[in-house]
LUMSE-866269 format. One record per residue (C-alpha): residue number from 1; y, z, x. Coordinates in Angstrom, 3 decimals, m for minus. Last residue first. Example, Ala and Ser with C-alpha at 12.3 -4.5 7.8 and 13.67 -1.06 7.14 Angstrom:
2
SITE   n       py       pz       px
SITE   2   m1.060    7.140   13.670
SITE   1   m4.500    7.800   12.300
REM end
This chain:
365
SITE   n       py       pz       px
SITE 365   m4.949  m15.389   26.859
SITE 364   m6.991  m12.428   28.070
SITE 363  m10.610  m11.695   27.177
SITE 362  m11.765   m8.119   27.744
SITE 361  m14.255   m8.223   24.868
SITE 360  m13.611   m5.543   22.218
SITE 359  m16.803   m4.664   20.336
SITE 358  m19.018   m5.383   23.313
SITE 357  m16.803   m3.515   25.785
SITE 356  m16.516   m0.653   23.282
SITE 355  m20.315   m0.268   23.206
SITE 354  m21.789   m0.853   19.776
SITE 353  m23.322    1.570   17.286
SITE 352  m20.963    0.733   14.420
SITE 351  m19.443    4.229   14.318
SITE 350  m19.225    4.747   18.070
SITE 349  m17.649    1.321   18.444
SITE 348  m14.912    2.084   15.917
SITE 347  m13.833    5.215   17.785
SITE 346  m13.738    3.263   21.059
SITE 345  m11.845    0.631   19.150
SITE 344   m9.035    3.086   18.591
SITE 343   m8.890    4.062   22.270
SITE 342   m8.727    0.402   23.335
SITE 341   m6.039   m0.009   20.688
SITE 340   m3.897    2.803   22.062
SITE 339   m4.137    1.776   25.706
SITE 338   m3.294   m1.875   25.037
SITE 337   m0.512   m1.024   22.546
SITE 336    1.224    1.109   25.136
SITE 335    1.465    4.723   24.053
SITE 334    0.682    7.000   26.999
SITE 333    1.755    5.356   30.258
SITE 332    4.279    2.845   28.921
SITE 331    5.611    5.440   26.487
SITE 330    6.228    7.962   29.269
SITE 329    7.995    5.387   31.454
SITE 328   10.175    4.394   28.502
SITE 327   11.150    8.016   27.881
SITE 326   12.023    8.582   31.539
SITE 325   14.274    5.517   31.482
SITE 324   15.848    6.738   28.251
SITE 323   16.619   10.142   29.751
SITE 322   18.318    8.430   32.703
SITE 321   20.335    6.154   30.410
SITE 320   21.156    9.071   28.091
SITE 319   22.992   10.912   30.880
SITE 318   22.847   14.693   30.350
SITE 317   26.276   14.708   28.674
SITE 316   25.006   12.230   26.067
SITE 315   22.013   14.474   25.370
SITE 314   24.293   17.514   25.034
SITE 313   26.663   15.757   22.653
SITE 312   23.693   14.662   20.533
SITE 311   22.381   18.232   20.493
SITE 310   25.746   19.541   19.271
SITE 309   25.868   16.938   16.486
SITE 308   22.317   17.850   15.419
SITE 307   23.190   21.538   15.328
SITE 306   26.211   20.837   13.152
SITE 305   24.319   18.484   10.860
SITE 304   21.661   21.113   10.079
SITE 303   19.073   19.764    7.620
SITE 302   16.162   20.339   10.014
SITE 301   16.465   22.484   13.152
SITE 300   16.882   20.540   16.361
SITE 299   14.674   18.690   18.866
SITE 298   16.221   17.002   21.918
SITE 297   15.917   13.938   24.136
SITE 296   13.274   12.443   26.438
SITE 295   13.119   14.959   29.303
SITE 294   13.760   17.795   26.844
SITE 293   10.563   16.710   25.026
SITE 292   10.231   14.418   22.014
SITE 291    6.954   12.982   20.717
SITE 290    5.546   16.089   19.030
SITE 289    8.929   16.611   17.321
SITE 288    8.305   13.436   15.310
SITE 287    5.331   14.940   13.470
SITE 286    6.861   16.720   10.482
SITE 285    9.647   19.207   11.002
SITE 284   11.493   20.180   14.175
SITE 283   14.191   17.541   13.765
SITE 282   14.951   14.556   15.991
SITE 281   17.362   13.586   18.783
SITE 280   16.038   10.592   20.697
SITE 279   16.346    8.971   24.128
SITE 278   17.010    5.249   24.795
SITE 277   15.073    2.836   27.013
SITE 276   13.845    0.228   24.540
SITE 275   10.330    1.681   24.827
SITE 274   11.798    5.062   23.918
SITE 273   13.392    3.565   20.803
SITE 272   10.068    2.001   19.799
SITE 271    8.289    5.293   20.404
SITE 270   10.778    7.091   18.142
SITE 269   10.471    4.343   15.502
SITE 268    6.728    5.062   15.397
SITE 267    7.365    8.459   13.799
SITE 266    3.966   10.103   13.348
SITE 265    3.224   11.664    9.968
SITE 264    6.945   11.767    9.192
SITE 263    7.955   14.102    6.373
SITE 262   11.006   15.878    7.824
SITE 261   13.367   12.942    8.355
SITE 260   16.507   13.734   10.405
SITE 259   16.201   10.986   13.024
SITE 258   18.779   10.031   15.670
SITE 257   18.141    7.393   18.351
SITE 256   20.591    7.639   21.248
SITE 255   22.641    5.186   23.338
SITE 254   22.455    1.904   21.451
SITE 253   21.949   m1.703   22.601
SITE 252   18.192   m1.298   23.140
SITE 251   17.747   m0.247   19.524
SITE 250   19.682   m3.233   18.195
SITE 249   17.809   m5.721   20.360
SITE 248   14.425   m4.252   19.422
SITE 247   15.269   m4.373   15.675
SITE 246   16.163   m8.053   15.477
SITE 245   12.984   m9.393   13.941
SITE 244   12.667   m8.393   10.287
SITE 243   15.732   m6.178   10.232
SITE 242   16.470   m4.291    7.014
SITE 241   20.166   m4.360    6.189
SITE 240   22.926   m2.825    8.318
SITE 239   25.068    0.223    7.545
SITE 238   27.909    1.081    9.924
SITE 237   28.953    4.704   10.418
SITE 236   32.292    6.113   11.594
SITE 235   33.600    6.270    8.045
SITE 234   31.064    4.437    5.897
SITE 233   31.136    0.708    6.741
SITE 232   29.052   m2.112    5.297
SITE 231   26.812   m4.781    6.789
SITE 230   25.221   m7.511    4.696
SITE 229   22.476   m8.316    2.206
SITE 228   21.710   m4.914    0.721
SITE 227   18.303   m3.211    1.022
SITE 226   19.447   m0.877    3.780
SITE 225   17.290   m0.557    6.880
SITE 224   19.496    0.080    9.891
SITE 223   22.101    2.862   10.092
SITE 222   24.339    2.525   13.159
SITE 221   26.324    5.693   13.840
SITE 220   29.500    5.611   15.909
SITE 219   30.772    8.222   18.356
SITE 218   34.199    8.482   20.023
SITE 217   35.715    8.695   16.535
SITE 216   34.413   12.179   15.743
SITE 215   31.228   14.113   16.456
SITE 214   31.519   15.974   13.167
SITE 213   31.557   12.690   11.257
SITE 212   28.460   11.546   13.110
SITE 211   26.669   14.773   12.172
SITE 210   27.716   14.244    8.542
SITE 209   26.292   10.727    8.501
SITE 208   23.060   11.912   10.111
SITE 207   22.588   14.719    7.584
SITE 206   23.350   12.255    4.768
SITE 205   20.368   10.175    6.029
SITE 204   17.855   12.847    5.080
SITE 203   14.861   10.494    5.626
SITE 202   13.031   11.839    2.554
SITE 201   15.952   10.647    0.408
SITE 200   15.061    7.012    0.928
SITE 199   16.908    4.377    2.959
SITE 198   13.860    3.055    4.776
SITE 197   14.013    3.197    8.546
SITE 196   16.216    2.702   11.572
SITE 195   18.725    5.281   12.845
SITE 194   21.108    4.563   15.709
SITE 193   23.824    6.311   17.689
SITE 192   26.419    4.347   19.671
SITE 191   28.710    6.159   22.058
SITE 190   31.995    4.272   22.231
SITE 189   33.127    3.286   25.737
SITE 188   32.899   m0.471   25.097
SITE 187   35.346   m0.005   22.229
SITE 186   34.115   m0.588   18.717
SITE 185   34.782   m3.390   16.218
SITE 184   31.105   m3.738   15.336
SITE 183   31.021   m7.165   16.957
SITE 182   32.550   m5.639   20.082
SITE 181   29.935   m2.917   20.144
SITE 180   27.143   m5.477   19.889
SITE 179   28.434   m7.694   22.707
SITE 178   26.273   m6.257   25.506
SITE 177   23.089   m6.987   23.493
SITE 176   20.184   m5.051   25.006
SITE 175   16.788   m6.769   24.741
SITE 174   16.278   m6.075   28.464
SITE 173   15.613   m2.443   27.563
SITE 172   12.249   m3.424   26.027
SITE 171   10.573   m3.357   22.615
SITE 170    8.733   m6.697   22.502
SITE 169    7.311   m6.085   25.964
SITE 168    6.446   m2.448   25.312
SITE 167    4.418   m3.341   22.227
SITE 166    4.131    0.109   20.685
SITE 165    1.253    2.452   20.008
SITE 164    0.011    4.829   17.330
SITE 163   m1.794    8.052   18.106
SITE 162   m5.484    8.521   17.304
SITE 161   m6.694   12.109   16.967
SITE 160  m10.067   12.341   15.286
SITE 159  m10.904   14.155   12.055
SITE 158  m14.497   14.459   10.832
SITE 157  m14.059   17.973    9.424
SITE 156  m11.869   17.590    6.339
SITE 155  m11.798   21.073    4.780
SITE 154   m8.211   21.024    3.554
SITE 153   m7.045   23.003    6.605
SITE 152   m8.713   20.328    8.733
SITE 151   m6.510   17.678    7.141
SITE 150   m3.444   19.825    7.679
SITE 149   m4.161   20.292   11.347
SITE 148   m4.806   16.594   11.920
SITE 147   m1.529   15.655   10.231
SITE 146    0.683   17.811   12.463
SITE 145   m1.485   17.117   15.502
SITE 144   m0.403   13.509   15.126
SITE 143   m1.813   10.013   14.549
SITE 142   m4.710   11.233   12.435
SITE 141   m7.888    9.212   12.056
SITE 140  m10.508   10.171    9.486
SITE 139  m14.132    9.330   10.218
SITE 138  m17.237    8.669    8.142
SITE 137  m15.126    9.005    4.995
SITE 136  m16.126   11.138    1.998
SITE 135  m14.319   14.258    3.221
SITE 134  m11.091   12.250    2.989
SITE 133  m11.137   11.913   m0.776
SITE 132  m12.153   15.413   m1.862
SITE 131   m9.755   17.005    0.626
SITE 130   m6.827   14.891   m0.480
SITE 129   m7.580   15.492   m4.167
SITE 128   m7.812   19.262   m3.709
SITE 127   m4.454   19.237   m1.913
SITE 126   m2.952   17.149   m4.719
SITE 125   m4.174   19.609   m7.342
SITE 124   m2.897   22.613   m5.384
SITE 123    0.520   20.962   m4.764
SITE 122    1.262   19.943   m8.378
SITE 121    3.703   22.788   m9.067
SITE 120    5.584   22.056   m5.826
SITE 119    7.780   19.364   m7.322
SITE 118    7.004   15.904   m8.692
SITE 117    8.528   13.338   m6.299
SITE 116    9.319   15.370   m3.187
SITE 115    6.414   17.778   m3.544
SITE 114    4.101   14.840   m4.265
SITE 113    5.264   13.151   m1.068
SITE 112    4.539   16.362    0.811
SITE 111    1.049   16.623   m0.643
SITE 110    0.338   12.913   m0.053
SITE 109    0.825   12.882    3.732
SITE 108    1.105    9.290    4.819
SITE 107   m0.523    7.155    7.534
SITE 106   m3.875    8.979    7.393
SITE 105   m6.178    6.308    8.811
SITE 104   m9.432    6.354    6.875
SITE 103  m12.657    4.954    8.286
SITE 102  m15.629    3.640    6.316
SITE 101  m18.806    2.713    8.170
SITE 100  m21.019   m0.137    6.922
SITE  99  m23.888   m0.215    4.398
SITE  98  m22.375   m3.110    2.472
SITE  97  m22.391   m1.357   m0.911
SITE  96  m21.338    1.969    0.625
SITE  95  m18.531    0.290    2.579
SITE  94  m17.336   m1.448   m0.585
SITE  93  m17.271    1.819   m2.560
SITE  92  m15.450    3.701    0.187
SITE  91  m12.920    0.892    0.584
SITE  90  m12.316    0.780   m3.171
SITE  89  m11.650    4.532   m3.092
SITE  88   m9.131    4.058   m0.289
SITE  87   m7.575    1.027   m2.007
SITE  86   m6.912    3.241   m5.083
SITE  85   m4.859    5.856   m3.235
SITE  84   m4.994    7.559    0.139
SITE  83   m3.524    4.749    2.262
SITE  82   m4.655    2.762    5.303
SITE  81   m8.361    2.400    4.598
SITE  80  m10.396    1.101    7.532
SITE  79  m13.524   m0.925    6.786
SITE  78  m16.215   m1.681    9.362
SITE  77  m18.684   m4.509    9.932
SITE  76  m16.813   m6.648    7.407
SITE  75  m18.430   m8.959    4.849
SITE  74  m15.119  m10.370    3.492
SITE  73  m16.669  m10.642    0.026
SITE  72  m17.305   m6.892   m0.031
SITE  71  m13.576   m6.300    0.381
SITE  70  m12.784   m8.662   m2.482
SITE  69  m15.314   m6.987   m4.752
SITE  68  m13.980   m3.521   m3.945
SITE  67  m10.385   m4.612   m4.558
SITE  66  m11.331   m5.852   m8.055
SITE  65  m13.229   m2.631   m8.665
SITE  64  m10.165   m0.597   m7.743
SITE  63   m7.855   m2.255  m10.246
SITE  62   m4.494   m0.461  m10.054
SITE  61   m2.876   m1.464   m6.779
SITE  60    0.542    0.165   m6.268
SITE  59    3.209   m2.158   m4.934
SITE  58    5.945   m1.458   m2.405
SITE  57    8.734   m4.053   m2.471
SITE  56   11.563   m1.646   m1.711
SITE  55   10.720    0.689   m4.592
SITE  54    7.484    0.277   m6.550
SITE  53    5.983   m2.698   m8.342
SITE  52    3.094   m1.968  m10.729
SITE  51    0.679   m4.788  m11.471
SITE  50   m0.938   m5.775   m8.209
SITE  49   m2.023   m9.173   m6.922
SITE  48   m4.158   m9.169   m3.803
SITE  47   m2.541  m10.463   m0.625
SITE  46   m5.005  m11.221    2.174
SITE  45   m3.263  m11.143    5.546
SITE  44   m5.010  m13.119    8.279
SITE  43   m1.895  m14.779    9.693
SITE  42   m2.605  m18.024    7.821
SITE  41   m1.945  m16.271    4.539
SITE  40   m4.457  m15.717    1.747
SITE  39   m2.908  m15.501   m1.710
SITE  38   m2.898  m13.430   m4.886
SITE  37    0.522  m12.946   m6.396
SITE  36    3.158  m10.211   m6.215
SITE  35    1.346   m8.554   m3.350
SITE  34   m1.056   m5.776   m2.466
SITE  33   m2.536   m5.615    1.036
SITE  32   m5.774   m6.621    2.762
SITE  31   m5.351   m7.004    6.515
SITE  30   m8.185   m8.912    8.147
SITE  29   m9.408   m8.608   11.728
SITE  28  m12.040  m10.905   13.182
SITE  27  m12.900   m9.528   16.609
SITE  26  m13.201  m12.008   19.475
SITE  25  m10.564  m10.178   21.462
SITE  24   m7.255  m10.560   23.268
SITE  23   m5.077  m12.939   21.250
SITE  22   m6.164  m12.261   17.671
SITE  21   m6.869   m8.595   18.289
SITE  20   m3.414   m8.039   19.785
SITE  19   m1.744   m9.956   16.945
SITE  18   m3.535   m7.851   14.326
SITE  17   m2.632   m4.588   16.064
SITE  16    0.994   m5.659   16.327
SITE  15    1.030   m6.464   12.603
SITE  14   m0.623   m3.148   11.777
SITE  13    1.880   m1.191   13.877
SITE  12    4.864   m3.071   12.478
SITE  11    3.577   m2.497    8.917
SITE  10    3.079    1.209    9.480
SITE   9    6.452    1.583   11.209
SITE   8    8.661    0.129    8.502
SITE   7    8.116   m1.465    5.136
SITE   6   10.426   m4.254    4.030
SITE   5    7.882   m6.886    2.950
SITE   4    5.242   m4.232    2.141
SITE   3    2.220   m3.030    4.110
SITE   2    2.352    0.614    2.951
SITE   1    0.000    0.000    0.000
REM end
């Protein structure tokens, strides 16, 4: 469900994974995602029609048996479910019918989303649902300790840590655009902060806007991901629409990534910023804090614009270029797409009874 036209980190990760498999292995990899109409694209994405459109192009599949039949028709050796809703149950049913392993990748945390949408009254029922679903899978992958701990607390035992990765060539400091500040009407000395993601209340964007206001005119906040067609200005913040291909250049042209979201299960945008050579200031809630150390930025209390503004000043005073270089080096060593996907396919290989070298041939293009 999270593979939508304007979705963020999950879609970028899955697309990068698909491209890596296409160019470096003999594995046939198919992404099955909901769409407005049924179609099979040349890039290996199977769109199955869904009935209920959600915000920002997200669609909720309703007919589990239809998804099950389509999955069975692909004859996979392994099925990975990327969300905890109807496709997950269809994946379990198809895997049982085919006699193949079923893996779940926990890309979203349903109990927190339910709290946001429905209130805390439904938390026990949602927690019971999550446990009942994920205990049925042969393996559940968690990208962060934050998610892994909560899965285990719900009685899910077959949990494996599997962080996400970033294409460090696509996201690179050499993507920097030296003219960006001028196009934004800023001086070359202005400190440019950046946020990229969906404009939903879970991201706490007002906290970022207020922190930028407190920092004053020497700082400017770039907010990327709006659903409108063109840029707009809010005080010392500029809002840009969703970027389908220009995100690396924008990240590399800024000084600090800022992120106030508290519900992240990983926070791929932090890795992408690091790969572009900029540090990050994030909040101590959700999973993003696991990625940020004092050598790569700062972690502050959630929903505190004053503390975030102070941390941004401190990061800028500590030389964001040097912090960004250290962040990129860390990402290259720990979260490159090659390292992450070899680790992932090691998990797959154990489930299908094949050695990783057999499952993922070391063929380079």
